[in-house]
C-alpha positions in Angstrom: 9.9 7.9 -9.9 9.5 6.5 -6.4 9.6 8.3 -3.1 9.7 7.0 0.5 7.9 9.3 2.8 7.7 8.5 6.4 7.1 9.8 10.0 9.1 8.1 12.7 9.7 8.8 16.4 12.9 7.7 18.2 13.3 8.2 22.0 11.5 6.0 24.5 9.3 3.4 22.9 7.5 0.3 24.0 9.2 -2.8 22.6 7.9 -6.2 23.5 6.1 -4.7 26.4 9.2 -2.9 27.8 10.3 0.6 27.4 13.5 1.1 25.4 15.3 4.2 24.2 15.7 4.2 20.4 18.3 6.3 18.7 16.5 5.7 15.4 12.7 5.2 15.2 11.4 1.9 14.0 9.5 3.3 11.0 12.7 5.1 9.8 14.6 1.8 9.9 11.9 0.2 7.7 12.0 3.3 5.4 15.8 3.0 5.0 15.5 -0.7 4.1 12.9 0.0 1.5 14.8 3.0 0.1 18.0 0.8 -0.2 16.2 -2.0 -2.0 14.4 0.3 -4.4 17.2 2.9 -4.7 14.6 5.6 -3.9 14.8 9.0 -2.3 13.6 9.3 1.3 11.7 12.2 2.8 11.0 12.4 6.5 7.9 14.2 8.0 9.5 16.1 10.9 7.2 17.9 13.4 7.8 21.6 13.9 7.4 20.8 17.6 9.2 17.7 18.6 7.1 15.0 20.3 8.0 14.2 23.9 10.8 11.8 24.6 8.9 10.0 27.4 6.7 7.2 26.1 3.6 7.9 28.3 3.7 11.6 27.3 3.7 10.9 23.6 0.9 8.4 24.0 -1.2 11.0 25.8 -0.4 13.7 23.3 -1.2 11.4 20.3 -4.5 10.5 22.0 -5.4 14.2 22.5 -4.4 15.1 18.9 -6.7 12.4 17.6 -9.6 13.2 20.0 -9.3 17.0 19.1 -8.8 16.3 15.4 -5.6 18.4 15.5 -3.3 19.0 12.6 0.2 19.1 13.9 2.5 21.1 11.6 5.7 19.7 10.0 8.8 21.1 8.6 8.8 21.7 4.9 10.0 18.8 2.7 12.2 19.2 -0.3 9.7 17.0 -2.2 8.3 17.6 -5.6 5.4 15.2 -5.7 4.8 15.8 -9.4 8.1 13.8 -10.1 6.9 10.8 -8.1 4.3 8.3 -9.2 4.9 5.6 -6.5 4.8 6.7 -2.9 5.8 4.4 0.0 4.2 5.9 3.0 5.5 4.9 6.5 4.1 5.6 9.9 3.7 4.1 13.4 0.3 2.9 14.4 -0.9 5.5 17.0 -4.4 4.9 18.5 -5.5 2.6 15.6 -4.2 4.6 12.6 -1.4 6.9 11.4 -0.4 9.9 13.6 -2.3 13.1 13.0 0.9 14.7 11.6 0.6 12.2 8.7 -3.0 13.4 8.3 -1.8 17.0 8.0 0.7 15.9 5.3 -1.8 13.9 3.3 -4.4 16.8 3.4 -1.8 19.4 2.3 -0.6 17.5 -0.7 -2.2 16.1 -3.8 -1.9 12.4 -4.3 -4.4 12.1 -7.1 -3.4 9.3 -9.5 -0.5 8.2 -7.3 0.3 4.7 -6.2 0.5 4.6 -2.4 2.2 1.7 -0.7 1.6 2.0 3.1 4.0 0.5 5.7 3.4 0.6 9.4 5.2 -0.2 12.6 3.3 -1.4 15.6 3.5 -3.5 18.7 0.4 -5.7 18.1 -2.2 -3.6 16.4 -1.1 -4.1 12.8 -2.3 -1.5 10.3 -5.3 -0.7 12.5 -7.8 1.5 10.5 -5.0 3.3 8.6 -5.9 1.8 5.2 -9.5 3.0 5.4 -8.3 6.3 6.7 -5.8 6.6 3.8 -8.6 5.7 1.3 -10.8 8.5 2.7 -8.0 11.1 2.6 -6.7 10.1 -0.8 -9.7 8.9 -2.7 -8.1 9.5 -6.1 -5.0 7.5 -5.3 -4.4 3.8 -5.8 -3.9 2.4 -2.3 -1.9 -0.9 -2.5 -1.7 -3.7 0.1 0.3 -2.5 3.1 2.8 -4.2 5.3 2.6 -4.0 9.1 5.8 -4.7 10.9 6.3 -5.1 14.7 8.6 -2.4 16.0 10.4 -5.1 18.0 11.2 -7.0 14.8 12.3 -4.2 12.4 15.9 -5.4 12.4 14.7 -8.9 11.3 12.2 -7.7 8.7 14.3 -7.9 5.5 12.7 -11.0 4.1 9.2 -9.8 4.8 10.0 -6.4 3.2 11.6 -8.0 0.1 8.6 -10.3 -0.3 6.1 -7.4 0.0 8.1 -5.3 -2.5 8.1 -8.2 -5.0 4.4 -8.6 -4.9 3.7 -5.0 -5.5 
């Protein structure tokens, strides 16, 4: 079976160089599109302590978490990984990789032998170092080619997503 697991943050975001308030985070929009195409279950990594709504504050917090190698806690997921062979893992690019809360999730779960298909939202930095970081955290998994999607273009990403899914 296939599972879509993602972390996404709504609220104030930088879109095309301007701050915009998002009701739904960009990564969640991509996760929903993938789940619809694949008819797969979605599981959201939700922080126990909500990230700030103000863009500058979350940027600072994300930088501190990375610098301090923190492991933010998340709410329990109703996910039985044993049932899922294919994992589509979504995250925004924060400071050149996935957010530390995703690191927490990856370290606390066993992805041995699983196929991981990463997808990432960004505003110019692509996948960053996230593929290398994913390979380090999940050395016994098969990491497939990921897809980076600009947050400002998530609504227009359907063709890119379908093409990516067809090649996987």
